[in-house]
N, C-alpha and C positions, 0 to 999 in steps of 0.2 A: 765482931766483924761488921763492917759497914759496906753498904753497896755503893758502887761508883755511879749508879744511875739515879741518885737523888735528884728530884726536880726542885729547883729553887724558884720561889715566886719572883716574878719580874719586879725590879725595884720601882717604887712609885716615883713619879716625876714631881719635882717641886712645882709650885704654882708659877714661879718665874720662868722655868723652862717651858711650861705649858703655854704661858702668855707669849713668850718669844716665838715659839713654834707656830702658834695660831696667827700671830701678826705677820710672820713671813708668808704663811700660806694664804691668808685672806687679804693682805694689804701690799706688802713689798713685791712678792712674786707677780701678782697680776699687773701691778703698775709697771714694773720693769719689762714684763713681756709685752704689754700693750705698746709702750714706747719702742721697744725693739722691733715689733712687727711693723710699726709705722715707719721707722727709719730704714728698715731693710727693704720695705716696699718702695720707699722713696728712692733708694739707691738703685734698685732694679728697674723701676719705671723711668727714671731720669735718663738712663743711658750714659751717664758720666762716670765711666769706669777708670778712674785714675788709681794709681797704687795707694796713695794715702786713704782714699775713701774705701777702697777694697779691703785694705788691712783693718780699718776701723770696723767694717761690717763683719769681717771674719772674727775679729776679737769679740765683738758684741755677740755674735752667734755662739761662739765657744763659751762665753760667760753665761749666757742664758741657758745653755744646755747643762752646764755644771750646776747652776742655781736650781734648775728644775729637778735634776736627778738627785743631787746631794741633799738639798734643803726641803724638798717637797716629797718626792717619791720615797727616798730612803727613810725619811722621818715617819712617814705613814707606815712603812713596813716595821719600823722600830716600835711603833705604837701597837703593833699586833694586828694590823689590818691584813686581810687577804690580798695577794698581789693584784687580783682583778679590781678590788675596791681601791687600792692604792693607785692603780692606773686611771681609774675614774676621777679620783681627786686630782691627779696630775693633769688630766684633760681640762677639768673645770678651773683649776688654779693657774695653769700655764698655757696650754694649747689654745683654749678658747680666747683668752685675752690677746694672744699673739695674732690670731686670725681676725679679731676685731680691729686691732691696730692696722693690719693689712687692708681690711675693708675700708677703714676710715681714710687711709691714704689714697686708695683707688677712687673713692667717692670725691675726695677733695681734688684729686688730679683731673677728674673729668670736668670739673667746673672751673 
């Protein structure tokens, strides 16, 4: 008789998966979010609200939300991090670069 509550150890991730995950977290996500913050701020500050520009910003915003949630937050949860720690990683890898992009655009707009 076997018990249905056997705990199976988490499968170890290959070095390739680990490298890809870390490069998305440390390189791709911050760069994409930095540029996204910059261009979103440009759109809002400029006041040129045409439909093509609005649709591009909406698509960009949706894309970065999906990138942040699927490839950063959920990946950290899959690694076994606590939700609080995964949110902290999300802040440093996604939210902070987005805000830096905004700040950069505001500074450039002022000069």
